[in-house]
LUMGU-986848 format. One record per residue (C-alpha): x, y, z; residue number from 1; residue in one letter. Coordinates in Angstrom, 1 decimal. Layout:
<sites>
<site xx="X" yy="Y" zz="Z" seq="NUM" type="a"/>
...
</sites>
This chain:
<sites>
<site xx="0.0" yy="0.0" zz="0.0" seq="1" type="m"/>
<site xx="1.4" yy="3.4" zz="-1.0" seq="2" type="t"/>
<site xx="-0.2" yy="6.7" zz="0.1" seq="3" type="d"/>
<site xx="-0.6" yy="9.6" zz="-2.3" seq="4" type="y"/>
<site xx="-2.2" yy="13.0" zz="-2.1" seq="5" type="d"/>
<site xx="-4.0" yy="12.4" zz="-5.4" seq="6" type="v"/>
<site xx="-4.8" yy="9.4" zz="-7.5" seq="7" type="l"/>
<site xx="-5.5" yy="10.3" zz="-11.2" seq="8" type="v"/>
<site xx="-7.3" yy="7.6" zz="-13.0" seq="9" type="v"/>
<site xx="-6.6" yy="8.1" zz="-16.8" seq="10" type="g"/>
<site xx="-3.5" yy="9.6" zz="-18.4" seq="11" type="g"/>
<site xx="-4.9" yy="11.5" zz="-21.4" seq="12" type="g"/>
<site xx="-5.0" yy="15.2" zz="-21.8" seq="13" type="a"/>
<site xx="-7.2" yy="15.9" zz="-18.8" seq="14" type="a"/>
<site xx="-5.3" yy="13.5" zz="-16.5" seq="15" type="g"/>
<site xx="-1.9" yy="14.8" zz="-17.5" seq="16" type="l"/>
<site xx="-3.1" yy="18.4" zz="-17.4" seq="17" type="g"/>
<site xx="-4.2" yy="17.9" zz="-13.8" seq="18" type="a"/>
<site xx="-1.0" yy="16.0" zz="-12.9" seq="19" type="a"/>
<site xx="1.2" yy="18.8" zz="-14.2" seq="20" type="l"/>
<site xx="-0.6" yy="21.3" zz="-12.0" seq="21" type="t"/>
<site xx="-0.5" yy="19.0" zz="-8.9" seq="22" type="l"/>
<site xx="3.1" yy="18.1" zz="-9.4" seq="23" type="g"/>
<site xx="4.0" yy="21.8" zz="-9.6" seq="24" type="r"/>
<site xx="2.1" yy="22.2" zz="-6.4" seq="25" type="a"/>
<site xx="4.4" yy="19.7" zz="-4.8" seq="26" type="r"/>
<site xx="1.7" yy="17.1" zz="-4.3" seq="27" type="r"/>
<site xx="2.4" yy="13.4" zz="-4.3" seq="28" type="k"/>
<site xx="0.5" yy="12.1" zz="-7.3" seq="29" type="v"/>
<site xx="-0.1" yy="8.8" zz="-9.0" seq="30" type="l"/>
<site xx="-1.4" yy="8.6" zz="-12.5" seq="31" type="v"/>
<site xx="-2.7" yy="5.2" zz="-13.7" seq="32" type="v"/>
<site xx="-3.4" yy="5.0" zz="-17.4" seq="33" type="d"/>
<site xx="-4.9" yy="2.0" zz="-19.2" seq="34" type="a"/>
<site xx="-3.5" yy="3.2" zz="-22.5" seq="35" type="g"/>
<site xx="-6.8" yy="3.2" zz="-24.5" seq="36" type="q"/>
<site xx="-7.3" yy="6.8" zz="-25.5" seq="37" type="p"/>
<site xx="-10.4" yy="7.7" zz="-27.5" seq="38" type="r"/>
<site xx="-8.4" yy="9.5" zz="-30.2" seq="39" type="n"/>
<site xx="-5.8" yy="6.7" zz="-30.7" seq="40" type="a"/>
<site xx="-6.9" yy="6.0" zz="-34.4" seq="41" type="p"/>
<site xx="-6.5" yy="9.7" zz="-35.4" seq="42" type="a"/>
<site xx="-3.4" yy="10.8" zz="-37.2" seq="43" type="e"/>
<site xx="-3.1" yy="14.0" zz="-35.2" seq="44" type="g"/>
<site xx="-4.6" yy="16.2" zz="-32.5" seq="45" type="v"/>
<site xx="-6.0" yy="19.4" zz="-33.9" seq="46" type="h"/>
<site xx="-7.0" yy="22.8" zz="-32.5" seq="47" type="g"/>
<site xx="-4.4" yy="22.5" zz="-29.7" seq="48" type="f"/>
<site xx="-2.4" yy="25.7" zz="-29.6" seq="49" type="f"/>
<site xx="1.3" yy="25.0" zz="-30.4" seq="50" type="t"/>
<site xx="0.6" yy="21.2" zz="-30.8" seq="51" type="r"/>
<site xx="-1.7" yy="21.2" zz="-33.9" seq="52" type="d"/>
<site xx="-1.2" yy="18.0" zz="-35.8" seq="53" type="g"/>
<site xx="0.8" yy="16.2" zz="-33.1" seq="54" type="t"/>
<site xx="0.1" yy="12.4" zz="-33.1" seq="55" type="p"/>
<site xx="-2.0" yy="11.5" zz="-30.0" seq="56" type="p"/>
<site xx="0.7" yy="9.0" zz="-28.7" seq="57" type="g"/>
<site xx="3.4" yy="11.6" zz="-29.1" seq="58" type="e"/>
<site xx="1.4" yy="14.2" zz="-27.2" seq="59" type="l"/>
<site xx="0.9" yy="11.7" zz="-24.3" seq="60" type="v"/>
<site xx="4.6" yy="10.9" zz="-24.3" seq="61" type="a"/>
<site xx="5.5" yy="14.6" zz="-24.0" seq="62" type="l"/>
<site xx="3.0" yy="15.0" zz="-21.2" seq="63" type="g"/>
<site xx="4.3" yy="12.1" zz="-19.3" seq="64" type="r"/>
<site xx="7.8" yy="13.3" zz="-19.5" seq="65" type="a"/>
<site xx="6.8" yy="16.7" zz="-18.2" seq="66" type="e"/>
<site xx="4.8" yy="15.5" zz="-15.2" seq="67" type="v"/>
<site xx="7.5" yy="13.0" zz="-14.2" seq="68" type="r"/>
<site xx="9.9" yy="16.0" zz="-14.1" seq="69" type="g"/>
<site xx="7.8" yy="17.2" zz="-11.2" seq="70" type="y"/>
<site xx="7.9" yy="13.9" zz="-9.3" seq="71" type="g"/>
<site xx="4.6" yy="12.6" zz="-10.5" seq="72" type="v"/>
<site xx="4.5" yy="8.8" zz="-10.8" seq="73" type="e"/>
<site xx="2.9" yy="7.5" zz="-14.0" seq="74" type="v"/>
<site xx="2.2" yy="3.8" zz="-14.4" seq="75" type="v"/>
<site xx="0.6" yy="1.7" zz="-17.1" seq="76" type="d"/>
<site xx="-2.3" yy="-0.2" zz="-15.7" seq="77" type="g"/>
<site xx="-6.0" yy="-0.2" zz="-14.9" seq="78" type="r"/>
<site xx="-7.8" yy="0.7" zz="-11.7" seq="79" type="v"/>
<site xx="-10.2" yy="-2.1" zz="-11.1" seq="80" type="h"/>
<site xx="-12.1" yy="-0.5" zz="-8.2" seq="81" type="s"/>
<site xx="-12.0" yy="2.3" zz="-5.6" seq="82" type="i"/>
<site xx="-13.3" yy="1.6" zz="-2.1" seq="83" type="a"/>
<site xx="-14.7" yy="4.3" zz="0.2" seq="84" type="p"/>
<site xx="-11.7" yy="6.0" zz="1.8" seq="85" type="g"/>
<site xx="-10.1" yy="6.0" zz="-1.6" seq="86" type="f"/>
<site xx="-8.2" yy="2.8" zz="-1.6" seq="87" type="t"/>
<site xx="-7.7" yy="1.8" zz="-5.2" seq="88" type="a"/>
<site xx="-7.2" yy="-1.8" zz="-6.4" seq="89" type="s"/>
<site xx="-5.3" yy="-2.1" zz="-9.6" seq="90" type="l"/>
<site xx="-5.8" yy="-4.9" zz="-12.1" seq="91" type="a"/>
<site xx="-2.2" yy="-6.2" zz="-11.4" seq="92" type="d"/>
<site xx="-3.2" yy="-6.8" zz="-7.7" seq="93" type="g"/>
<site xx="-1.4" yy="-3.7" zz="-6.3" seq="94" type="s"/>
<site xx="-3.2" yy="-1.1" zz="-4.2" seq="95" type="t"/>
<site xx="-2.8" yy="2.6" zz="-3.6" seq="96" type="a"/>
<site xx="-4.5" yy="5.0" zz="-1.2" seq="97" type="r"/>
<site xx="-5.1" yy="8.7" zz="-1.8" seq="98" type="a"/>
<site xx="-6.7" yy="11.7" zz="-0.1" seq="99" type="r"/>
<site xx="-8.4" yy="12.7" zz="-3.3" seq="100" type="a"/>
<site xx="-9.3" yy="11.0" zz="-6.6" seq="101" type="v"/>
<site xx="-9.6" yy="12.5" zz="-10.1" seq="102" type="l"/>
<site xx="-11.2" yy="10.4" zz="-12.8" seq="103" type="v"/>
<site xx="-10.3" yy="11.3" zz="-16.4" seq="104" type="t"/>
<site xx="-11.2" yy="8.1" zz="-18.1" seq="105" type="t"/>
<site xx="-12.9" yy="9.7" zz="-21.1" seq="106" type="g"/>
<site xx="-15.7" yy="8.0" zz="-23.0" seq="107" type="l"/>
<site xx="-16.4" yy="5.2" zz="-25.5" seq="108" type="v"/>
<site xx="-18.0" yy="6.0" zz="-28.9" seq="109" type="d"/>
<site xx="-20.7" yy="3.4" zz="-29.4" seq="110" type="e"/>
<site xx="-21.0" yy="3.4" zz="-33.2" seq="111" type="l"/>
<site xx="-23.9" yy="2.4" zz="-35.4" seq="112" type="p"/>
<site xx="-24.0" yy="-1.2" zz="-36.7" seq="113" type="e"/>
<site xx="-22.8" yy="-0.4" zz="-40.2" seq="114" type="i"/>
<site xx="-20.5" yy="-2.9" zz="-41.9" seq="115" type="d"/>
<site xx="-16.9" yy="-1.5" zz="-42.1" seq="116" type="g"/>
<site xx="-17.6" yy="1.7" zz="-40.2" seq="117" type="l"/>
<site xx="-15.8" yy="1.0" zz="-37.0" seq="118" type="r"/>
<site xx="-12.6" yy="-0.1" zz="-38.9" seq="119" type="e"/>
<site xx="-12.4" yy="3.3" zz="-40.5" seq="120" type="r"/>
<site xx="-13.2" yy="5.2" zz="-37.3" seq="121" type="w"/>
<site xx="-10.8" yy="8.1" zz="-36.7" seq="122" type="g"/>
<site xx="-9.3" yy="7.8" zz="-40.1" seq="123" type="r"/>
<site xx="-11.9" yy="8.6" zz="-42.8" seq="124" type="d"/>
<site xx="-15.0" yy="8.1" zz="-40.6" seq="125" type="v"/>
<site xx="-15.0" yy="11.1" zz="-38.3" seq="126" type="l"/>
<site xx="-17.1" yy="12.7" zz="-35.6" seq="127" type="h"/>
<site xx="-15.9" yy="16.3" zz="-35.1" seq="128" type="c"/>
<site xx="-15.4" yy="18.8" zz="-37.9" seq="129" type="p"/>
<site xx="-13.4" yy="21.0" zz="-35.6" seq="130" type="y"/>
<site xx="-11.0" yy="18.2" zz="-35.0" seq="131" type="c"/>
<site xx="-10.8" yy="16.8" zz="-38.5" seq="132" type="h"/>
<site xx="-12.8" yy="18.9" zz="-40.9" seq="133" type="g"/>
<site xx="-9.9" yy="20.8" zz="-42.3" seq="134" type="y"/>
<site xx="-8.0" yy="17.6" zz="-43.3" seq="135" type="e"/>
<site xx="-11.0" yy="16.6" zz="-45.6" seq="136" type="v"/>
<site xx="-11.9" yy="20.0" zz="-46.8" seq="137" type="r"/>
<site xx="-13.3" yy="20.4" zz="-50.3" seq="138" type="d"/>
<site xx="-13.6" yy="16.6" zz="-50.7" seq="139" type="r"/>
<site xx="-16.8" yy="14.5" zz="-51.3" seq="140" type="a"/>
<site xx="-18.1" yy="14.2" zz="-47.8" seq="141" type="l"/>
<site xx="-21.1" yy="12.4" zz="-46.2" seq="142" type="g"/>
<site xx="-23.0" yy="12.6" zz="-43.0" seq="143" type="v"/>
<site xx="-24.6" yy="9.3" zz="-41.8" seq="144" type="v"/>
<site xx="-27.6" yy="10.1" zz="-39.7" seq="145" type="a"/>
<site xx="-27.7" yy="8.3" zz="-36.3" seq="146" type="t"/>
<site xx="-30.2" yy="10.7" zz="-34.6" seq="147" type="g"/>
<site xx="-32.0" yy="14.0" zz="-34.9" seq="148" type="p"/>
<site xx="-28.7" yy="16.0" zz="-34.5" seq="149" type="m"/>
<site xx="-27.6" yy="14.8" zz="-38.0" seq="150" type="a"/>
<site xx="-29.4" yy="17.7" zz="-39.6" seq="151" type="l"/>
<site xx="-27.5" yy="20.2" zz="-37.5" seq="152" type="h"/>
<site xx="-24.3" yy="18.2" zz="-38.2" seq="153" type="q"/>
<site xx="-24.8" yy="18.4" zz="-41.9" seq="154" type="a"/>
<site xx="-25.3" yy="22.1" zz="-41.9" seq="155" type="l"/>
<site xx="-22.2" yy="22.5" zz="-39.8" seq="156" type="l"/>
<site xx="-20.0" yy="20.3" zz="-41.9" seq="157" type="i"/>
<site xx="-21.1" yy="22.2" zz="-45.0" seq="158" type="r"/>
<site xx="-18.6" yy="24.8" zz="-43.8" seq="159" type="q"/>
<site xx="-15.7" yy="22.5" zz="-44.9" seq="160" type="w"/>
<site xx="-17.0" yy="21.3" zz="-48.3" seq="161" type="s"/>
<site xx="-19.7" yy="22.2" zz="-50.9" seq="162" type="a"/>
<site xx="-19.9" yy="18.5" zz="-51.9" seq="163" type="d"/>
<site xx="-21.9" yy="17.1" zz="-49.0" seq="164" type="l"/>
<site xx="-24.5" yy="14.3" zz="-48.9" seq="165" type="t"/>
<site xx="-26.7" yy="13.6" zz="-45.9" seq="166" type="l"/>
<site xx="-27.7" yy="9.9" zz="-45.6" seq="167" type="f"/>
<site xx="-30.9" yy="9.8" zz="-43.7" seq="168" type="l"/>
<site xx="-30.3" yy="6.1" zz="-42.9" seq="169" type="n"/>
<site xx="-34.0" yy="5.5" zz="-42.0" seq="170" type="d"/>
<site xx="-33.3" yy="7.5" zz="-38.8" seq="171" type="t"/>
<site xx="-34.7" yy="11.0" zz="-39.3" seq="172" type="v"/>
<site xx="-37.2" yy="12.7" zz="-41.5" seq="173" type="e"/>
<site xx="-36.6" yy="16.4" zz="-42.0" seq="174" type="p"/>
<site xx="-39.4" yy="18.8" zz="-41.5" seq="175" type="t"/>
<site xx="-40.4" yy="21.1" zz="-44.4" seq="176" type="d"/>
<site xx="-38.3" yy="23.9" zz="-42.9" seq="177" type="d"/>
<site xx="-35.3" yy="21.6" zz="-42.6" seq="178" type="e"/>
<site xx="-35.7" yy="20.4" zz="-46.2" seq="179" type="w"/>
<site xx="-35.6" yy="24.1" zz="-47.2" seq="180" type="e"/>
<site xx="-32.5" yy="24.8" zz="-45.2" seq="181" type="r"/>
<site xx="-30.6" yy="21.8" zz="-46.5" seq="182" type="l"/>
<site xx="-31.5" yy="22.8" zz="-50.1" seq="183" type="a"/>
<site xx="-30.5" yy="26.4" zz="-49.5" seq="184" type="a"/>
<site xx="-27.0" yy="25.1" zz="-48.6" seq="185" type="r"/>
<site xx="-26.8" yy="22.8" zz="-51.5" seq="186" type="g"/>
<site xx="-26.7" yy="19.6" zz="-49.4" seq="187" type="i"/>
<site xx="-27.8" yy="16.5" zz="-51.2" seq="188" type="s"/>
<site xx="-30.0" yy="14.1" zz="-49.3" seq="189" type="v"/>
<site xx="-30.2" yy="10.3" zz="-49.8" seq="190" type="v"/>
<site xx="-33.0" yy="8.2" zz="-48.3" seq="191" type="t"/>
<site xx="-32.7" yy="4.5" zz="-47.4" seq="192" type="g"/>
<site xx="-30.7" yy="2.6" zz="-44.9" seq="193" type="k"/>
<site xx="-26.9" yy="2.6" zz="-45.0" seq="194" type="v"/>
<site xx="-25.6" yy="-0.9" zz="-45.1" seq="195" type="e"/>
<site xx="-21.8" yy="-0.7" zz="-45.6" seq="196" type="q"/>
<site xx="-18.8" yy="1.6" zz="-45.8" seq="197" type="v"/>
<site xx="-17.0" yy="0.8" zz="-49.1" seq="198" type="v"/>
<site xx="-13.2" yy="0.6" zz="-48.9" seq="199" type="v"/>
<site xx="-10.8" yy="0.3" zz="-51.8" seq="200" type="t"/>
<site xx="-7.0" yy="-0.1" zz="-51.2" seq="201" type="d"/>
<site xx="-7.4" yy="0.9" zz="-47.5" seq="202" type="d"/>
<site xx="-9.3" yy="4.0" zz="-48.5" seq="203" type="r"/>
<site xx="-12.9" yy="4.9" zz="-48.0" seq="204" type="l"/>
<site xx="-14.5" yy="5.3" zz="-51.4" seq="205" type="t"/>
<site xx="-18.2" yy="5.2" zz="-50.9" seq="206" type="g"/>
<site xx="-21.4" yy="4.2" zz="-49.0" seq="207" type="v"/>
<site xx="-23.5" yy="1.2" zz="-50.0" seq="208" type="r"/>
<site xx="-27.3" yy="1.3" zz="-49.3" seq="209" type="l"/>
<site xx="-29.5" yy="-1.6" zz="-48.4" seq="210" type="a"/>
<site xx="-30.8" yy="-1.7" zz="-52.0" seq="211" type="d"/>
<site xx="-27.3" yy="-2.1" zz="-53.3" seq="212" type="g"/>
<site xx="-26.8" yy="1.5" zz="-54.5" seq="213" type="t"/>
<site xx="-23.3" yy="2.9" zz="-53.9" seq="214" type="v"/>
<site xx="-22.7" yy="6.6" zz="-53.5" seq="215" type="i"/>
<site xx="-19.1" yy="7.7" zz="-53.9" seq="216" type="a"/>
<site xx="-17.7" yy="9.6" zz="-50.9" seq="217" type="r"/>
<site xx="-14.2" yy="10.3" zz="-49.7" seq="218" type="d"/>
<site xx="-14.9" yy="10.6" zz="-46.0" seq="219" type="a"/>
<site xx="-17.9" yy="10.3" zz="-43.6" seq="220" type="l"/>
<site xx="-19.0" yy="11.9" zz="-40.4" seq="221" type="f"/>
<site xx="-21.1" yy="9.9" zz="-38.0" seq="222" type="a"/>
<site xx="-22.1" yy="10.5" zz="-34.4" seq="223" type="a"/>
<site xx="-21.9" yy="7.5" zz="-32.0" seq="224" type="g"/>
<site xx="-23.5" yy="7.3" zz="-28.5" seq="225" type="f"/>
<site xx="-21.1" yy="8.9" zz="-26.1" seq="226" type="l"/>
<site xx="-20.9" yy="6.6" zz="-23.1" seq="227" type="r"/>
<site xx="-18.8" yy="7.9" zz="-20.2" seq="228" type="a"/>
<site xx="-16.2" yy="5.4" zz="-19.0" seq="229" type="s"/>
<site xx="-17.3" yy="5.7" zz="-15.3" seq="230" type="s"/>
<site xx="-17.5" yy="2.1" zz="-14.1" seq="231" type="d"/>
<site xx="-14.6" yy="2.7" zz="-11.7" seq="232" type="v"/>
<site xx="-16.8" yy="5.2" zz="-9.8" seq="233" type="l"/>
<site xx="-19.8" yy="2.9" zz="-9.4" seq="234" type="a"/>
<site xx="-18.8" yy="1.6" zz="-5.9" seq="235" type="s"/>
<site xx="-18.5" yy="5.2" zz="-4.7" seq="236" type="l"/>
<site xx="-22.0" yy="6.2" zz="-5.7" seq="237" type="g"/>
<site xx="-20.9" yy="9.1" zz="-7.9" seq="238" type="v"/>
<site xx="-23.9" yy="10.7" zz="-9.7" seq="239" type="e"/>
<site xx="-24.1" yy="10.2" zz="-13.5" seq="240" type="t"/>
<site xx="-26.6" yy="11.7" zz="-15.9" seq="241" type="a"/>
<site xx="-27.8" yy="11.5" zz="-19.5" seq="242" type="d"/>
<site xx="-26.5" yy="14.0" zz="-22.1" seq="243" type="v"/>
<site xx="-29.3" yy="15.5" zz="-24.0" seq="244" type="e"/>
<site xx="-29.3" yy="17.8" zz="-27.1" seq="245" type="i"/>
<site xx="-32.6" yy="19.0" zz="-28.6" seq="246" type="g"/>
<site xx="-34.5" yy="16.5" zz="-26.5" seq="247" type="g"/>
<site xx="-32.4" yy="13.5" zz="-27.7" seq="248" type="a"/>
<site xx="-30.2" yy="11.5" zz="-25.4" seq="249" type="v"/>
<site xx="-26.8" yy="11.3" zz="-27.1" seq="250" type="i"/>
<site xx="-24.7" yy="10.0" zz="-24.2" seq="251" type="g"/>
<site xx="-23.9" yy="9.7" zz="-20.5" seq="252" type="t"/>
<site xx="-21.6" yy="11.7" zz="-18.2" seq="253" type="r"/>
<site xx="-20.3" yy="12.0" zz="-14.7" seq="254" type="v"/>
<site xx="-22.0" yy="14.9" zz="-13.0" seq="255" type="v"/>
<site xx="-19.4" yy="17.5" zz="-12.0" seq="256" type="a"/>
<site xx="-19.5" yy="21.2" zz="-11.4" seq="257" type="d"/>
<site xx="-17.2" yy="23.8" zz="-13.0" seq="258" type="g"/>
<site xx="-14.3" yy="22.8" zz="-10.8" seq="259" type="t"/>
<site xx="-14.6" yy="19.1" zz="-11.5" seq="260" type="g"/>
<site xx="-16.1" yy="18.3" zz="-8.1" seq="261" type="r"/>
<site xx="-18.6" yy="15.4" zz="-8.2" seq="262" type="t"/>
<site xx="-21.4" yy="14.5" zz="-5.9" seq="263" type="s"/>
<site xx="-19.0" yy="12.6" zz="-3.6" seq="264" type="v"/>
<site xx="-16.6" yy="14.7" zz="-1.5" seq="265" type="p"/>
<site xx="-13.0" yy="14.1" zz="-2.5" seq="266" type="g"/>
<site xx="-13.9" yy="12.7" zz="-5.9" seq="267" type="v"/>
<site xx="-13.4" yy="14.8" zz="-9.0" seq="268" type="w"/>
<site xx="-13.9" yy="14.3" zz="-12.7" seq="269" type="a"/>
<site xx="-12.5" yy="16.1" zz="-15.8" seq="270" type="a"/>
<site xx="-12.3" yy="15.7" zz="-19.6" seq="271" type="g"/>
<site xx="-14.7" yy="13.7" zz="-21.7" seq="272" type="n"/>
<site xx="-15.9" yy="11.6" zz="-18.8" seq="273" type="v"/>
<site xx="-17.7" yy="14.7" zz="-17.5" seq="274" type="a"/>
<site xx="-17.9" yy="16.8" zz="-20.7" seq="275" type="d"/>
<site xx="-18.4" yy="14.5" zz="-23.8" seq="276" type="p"/>
<site xx="-18.1" yy="17.5" zz="-26.1" seq="277" type="m"/>
<site xx="-14.6" yy="18.5" zz="-24.9" seq="278" type="a"/>
<site xx="-11.8" yy="18.6" zz="-27.4" seq="279" type="q"/>
<site xx="-8.3" yy="17.7" zz="-26.4" seq="280" type="v"/>
<site xx="-7.3" yy="21.2" zz="-25.6" seq="281" type="v"/>
<site xx="-10.5" yy="21.7" zz="-23.6" seq="282" type="t"/>
<site xx="-9.9" yy="18.5" zz="-21.7" seq="283" type="a"/>
<site xx="-6.4" yy="19.5" zz="-20.9" seq="284" type="a"/>
<site xx="-7.6" yy="22.9" zz="-19.6" seq="285" type="a"/>
<site xx="-10.3" yy="21.2" zz="-17.5" seq="286" type="a"/>
<site xx="-7.7" yy="18.9" zz="-16.0" seq="287" type="g"/>
<site xx="-5.5" yy="21.9" zz="-15.2" seq="288" type="n"/>
<site xx="-8.3" yy="23.7" zz="-13.4" seq="289" type="w"/>
<site xx="-9.4" yy="20.6" zz="-11.5" seq="290" type="a"/>
<site xx="-5.9" yy="20.0" zz="-10.4" seq="291" type="g"/>
<site xx="-5.7" yy="23.5" zz="-9.0" seq="292" type="a"/>
<site xx="-9.1" yy="23.1" zz="-7.2" seq="293" type="q"/>
<site xx="-8.0" yy="19.7" zz="-5.7" seq="294" type="i"/>
<site xx="-4.8" yy="21.3" zz="-4.4" seq="295" type="n"/>
<site xx="-6.8" yy="24.2" zz="-2.8" seq="296" type="a"/>
<site xx="-9.1" yy="21.6" zz="-1.2" seq="297" type="d"/>
<site xx="-6.1" yy="19.8" zz="0.2" seq="298" type="l"/>
<site xx="-4.6" yy="23.0" zz="1.5" seq="299" type="v"/>
<site xx="-7.8" yy="23.6" zz="3.5" seq="300" type="v"/>
<site xx="-7.6" yy="20.1" zz="4.9" seq="301" type="q"/>
<site xx="-3.9" yy="20.5" zz="5.8" seq="302" type="d"/>
<site xx="-4.6" yy="23.8" zz="7.5" seq="303" type="t"/>
<site xx="-7.5" yy="22.4" zz="9.5" seq="304" type="d"/>
<site xx="-5.3" yy="19.5" zz="10.6" seq="305" type="a"/>
<site xx="-2.5" yy="21.9" zz="11.6" seq="306" type="a"/>
<site xx="-5.1" yy="24.0" zz="13.5" seq="307" type="l"/>
<site xx="-6.4" yy="21.0" zz="15.4" seq="308" type="r"/>
<site xx="-2.8" yy="20.0" zz="16.3" seq="309" type="a"/>
<site xx="-2.1" yy="23.5" zz="17.5" seq="310" type="r"/>
<site xx="-5.3" yy="23.7" zz="19.5" seq="311" type="t"/>
<site xx="-4.6" yy="20.2" zz="21.0" seq="312" type="g"/>
<site xx="-1.2" yy="21.3" zz="22.1" seq="313" type="a"/>
<site xx="-2.5" yy="24.5" zz="23.7" seq="314" type="r"/>
<site xx="-5.2" yy="22.6" zz="25.6" seq="315" type="l"/>
<site xx="-2.6" yy="20.1" zz="26.8" seq="316" type="e"/>
<site xx="-0.5" yy="22.9" zz="28.1" seq="317" type="r"/>
<site xx="-3.4" yy="24.6" zz="29.8" seq="318" type="e"/>
<site xx="-4.4" yy="21.4" zz="31.5" seq="319" type="v"/>
<site xx="-0.8" yy="20.8" zz="32.6" seq="320" type="s"/>
<site xx="-0.7" yy="24.2" zz="34.2" seq="321" type="e"/>
<site xx="-3.9" yy="23.5" zz="36.1" seq="322" type="i"/>
<site xx="-3.0" yy="20.0" zz="37.3" seq="323" type="v"/>
<site xx="0.7" yy="20.5" zz="38.0" seq="324" type="l"/>
<site xx="0.9" yy="24.1" zz="39.1" seq="325" type="g"/>
<site xx="4.4" yy="25.1" zz="40.0" seq="326" type="d"/>
<site xx="5.6" yy="21.5" zz="39.7" seq="327" type="r"/>
<site xx="5.6" yy="21.9" zz="35.9" seq="328" type="r"/>
<site xx="8.8" yy="24.0" zz="36.5" seq="329" type="h"/>
<site xx="10.4" yy="21.4" zz="38.7" seq="330" type="g"/>
<site xx="9.5" yy="23.2" zz="42.0" seq="331" type="l"/>
<site xx="8.1" yy="21.5" zz="45.1" seq="332" type="d"/>
<site xx="5.7" yy="24.0" zz="46.8" seq="333" type="p"/>
<site xx="5.8" yy="21.9" zz="50.0" seq="334" type="a"/>
<site xx="9.6" yy="22.1" zz="50.2" seq="335" type="a"/>
<site xx="9.5" yy="25.8" zz="49.8" seq="336" type="r"/>
<site xx="7.2" yy="26.1" zz="52.8" seq="337" type="a"/>
</sites>
């Protein structure tokens, strides 16, 4: 059993952002990372100031080196469970105890059941135009509808290419107003269920519908169900909630306030596990902020403990004075008499 100030579960942008802040605050920190980042298939991280285009693995390696320079311990592994009192059991059988826990385990994209789609995820099947839109700009793009937000998604992605097709995928039916808006932006609409992503020479080349029709496309955007990776918190009773947009449930999240504080004192959350829409730079910033708030919380605890110790010493001294009288100075009042 090793004691730490803070256990950080997850070593992506949010976890390392927090670890950097906590390490610089001279806290004893353990980061446990399972090595399964959401953005692993992507060629590069985008929209991250000074790191635009950096491969995800390289960004993590840079972050690990930085936090280790401040004494933070980073280990490859998985936290199996966390008991009340914040004793964590790791999958390898080891245990660690901490005064506070920060969970930055991200989320899992549960993708629609379309043949070949998952294999292209993060490469030429994409989810975020701000992350990957520029890389496929002006190409033949498609949006595969998985819910009512697909119409908004299509209008958004139109910013990156004039050659855009929305595949309704037997999922949504635009209103008259929505048909007009799609037409006004020159977005083609294809009805029918999407059956397969067509790949040629390890490159996405089109979409096959259930009736056999193939529509040529160079890249697709599709939204999966955004499920928070929060199982490790179940035993602690941390509150979770659905994520809703426009009345549609699109995912789950750990409920945390603006500081990262969850419903359980001493347990914090940052990054995609609490904010499914956060990009890498946003997650890093959230981790940085959560780290500062955790340190501030620990400072209060340290101060309270020091105050209790000081008060205890004063009371002990006062009691000694009452009970011992002059004898506390080595004098015998009877002998003086």
